[in-house]
DRENNU-505857 format. One record per residue (C-alpha): residue in one letter; x, y, z. Coordinates in steps of 0.5 Angstrom, whole numbers, plus 2048, in hexadecimal, padded with zeros to 3 digits. Layout:
// DRENNU-505857
aXYZ ...
***
This chain:
// DRENNU-505857
m7CB8117F7 y7CF80B7F2 d7CD8047F3 l7D48007F2 p7D57F97F3 t7DA7F87FA r7DF7F37FA t7E37F1800 c7E97ED801 a7E97E7806 p7EF7EA80B v7EB7F080B r7E47EC80D c7E87E9812 s7EC7ED815 a7EA7F381A t7E57F8815 t7E07FC816 r7DA7FB812 s7D780280F p7D0804812 t7CE80780B s7D1803806 g7D27FC809 t7D97FB807 r7DF7F980B a7E47FE80D w7EB7FE810 q7EC802816 v7F2807814 a7F280B81A g7F880981E r7FC806819 t802806816 v80480A80F g80A80980B l80B80E806 v81180D800 g8128147FE l81281A801 g81281F7FB a80B8237FB v80781E7FA g809819800 r80881F804 a801821801 a80081A803 a80381980A w7FF82080C r7F881C80A f7FA81580D e7FC81A814 g7F581C813 l7F2815813 g7F5814819 m7FB810817 q803810819 v807812814 l80E80F812 s81281080C h81780E808 d81B813803 p823814802 y82281A7FF n81E81E805 p82181F80C a81A82080E a81981880D t818813813 h81D80D811 s82280D80D t82180780A l81B803807 e81D7FD80B e81D800811 m816803810 l8117FD80D p8117F9813 r80E7FE817 c808800812 d8017FE810 v80180280A v806803806 s805809801 m80980A7FB h80B8117F8 a8128117F5 a8158127EE v81680C7EA t81E80D7E9 p8238077E8 d8248087F0 t81C8067F1 v81B8027EB a8177FC7EF m8197FE7F6 m8137FA7F9 g8147F37F7 a8137EC7FB a8187ED800 q8147F4801 f80E7F1801 e8107EC807 a8137F180A m80C7F580B p8087F3812 a8037ED810 g7FC7F080D s7FF7F680B v7FD7FB805 f8017FD7FF l7FF8037FC n8028067F5 t80080D7F2 a80680E7F0 r80980A7EA a8098037E8 g8108027E8 l8118037EF h80F7FC7F1 d8107F57EE l8087F37EC d80A7EB7EC a80C7EC7F3 l8067F07F6 v8027EB7F3 a8057E57F7 a8057EA7FD l7FD7EA7FC e7FC7E37FA s8017E1800 g7FC7E6805 r8037E9807 l7FF7EF804 s7F87F0806 g7F77F5800 a7F97FA7FB g7F98007F7 l7FB8027F0 d7FA8087EC h7FF8067E7 f8018007E3 d8077FE7DE g8038007D8 s7FB8047D8 s7F87FF7DC c7FA7F87E0 r7FB7F37DB r7F57ED7DC d7FA7E87DC i7FD7EA7E3 r7F97E77E9 c7F87ED7EC w7F17ED7E9 t7EF7E77ED v7F37E67F3 t7EF7E47F9 t7F27E27FF s7EE7DE806 c7EF7DF80D 
***
């Protein structure tokens, strides 16, 4: 087993979390929570299957897939504890997650973007994290090869 440093943000420390007896880190219980998927293509459907396996209720928005549970993003966001992006970047989806969308999400929710950086406004995301509106974010892509060092995402800390 690797001895990796762990870091937990204040909202996770102060909310309903559990402590792992083996690693000593805190975790957010996902079973029973609601995840909203943006994009229901092959990757979105595979993610839905995995989230369901974790005991989460899965909602979805995709204007091109009739199997999606919500026709608009605005209708889905207020119901999601976690929002996970699985859409392609097109002229219609560039910065589709901005300040208004992060504000529409419930306080303490989590934003995941493993698709493309162009789907969210990084400055609006950092502002939502700093304000405590979002309790966390997971980003797999940045504009360029990595997150610019001048972006506050490297140092965001929040308190309860």
